[in-house]
N, C-alpha and C positions, 0 to 999 in steps of 0.2 A: 423727366426720363432720368438723370440722374439719381435720385432717389429710387427706381427701380432696380437701377443695374448695382446701386449699395446693396439693397436690399435682398439682388439673387447673388451677389459676391459673398454677404456677410452666411447666408444659407449653403452656400456650396464650403465655405470655411470651416462651419460648424458641424457637417457632414462630413465631412473629411477626418476632424478632430473625430469623432462620435466613430467613426468605422477602425481608427486607431484605437481608441479605448476598447471597444468591441475585440479586438485583432489580440492587445494586449491581454488582456483577461481569458482567451482560449489558451494564449501562451501558456499565463499560471495557471488554469486549471492543469493540461496538460500534464505538467511540471510534477502538479504536487500527484496527478492522479499516478505518473509515470514512479514516482519517490514511494508512494505506498504501496505500487505493484511491486517493486523491486525489493523493499521490506518484506512482502507476501512472500514472495518467490526464494529467495534466501530462508528465513524460516521453514517453508514447505521441505528444502533441499534439505537444512540440520535437522529437521524432522525424521527425514527416510533415510538420512544417512545412521541415526541415534536407533531406531526403529532397525535397522538392519544387522545392530550389534548383538551378539550375545549376552546372556542373562550377567556373563562371568568378566564380559567387557565393560558391560556397563558399569557393574560395583568397581570395577580397576580405576575408572575414571570416576567413582564414588557418588552415581545417582543410580536409583532403582529406574524399574520400566514404565513404575506410575510417574514417575517424578520427568518423565522425557519431556514433557509439554512445558510444565516450569521451567526448568532445565533452558528451553532455548526461546520462552519469553522474559523470562527474570521474574523477579519477585512481584510486579505488578500484576501476574496471569495469578497468582493466588487467590485473590478475591472475586477476579472478572470469571475463571476460568474452572473453578475448584468441580463444577455439574458439569463437564466434560467428558466423558468415558471416553477413554484412552481409545476403544474400536470405532468412534470417528474420526478420531486423527488416525488410524489406520486406517480407515476404509480415504481417506483425503492420500494420502502414500498411495494410494493406489493412482492417481490421476496423477500424480507426476510424471515424467520423462524426458 
């Protein structure tokens, strides 16, 4: 009987630790998702702001309309996003509010 109680209590303890581990994993995943979402949202707002400016205003701050995506995303966007047309970025602007 003592052995059975020990097995049952060990099983319950391990189950509790597994649940805590899953809970921590869910929280970490949510935090990562939230960080990515907020970065994406900031990027979209910056794009919308720059796209709403006139060509003259953009030249005043040193960028052309075709460079808006690079200006928002930084130099790392040069190799990855060169093929993305500005019309795609403009269509994404319409979804932001």
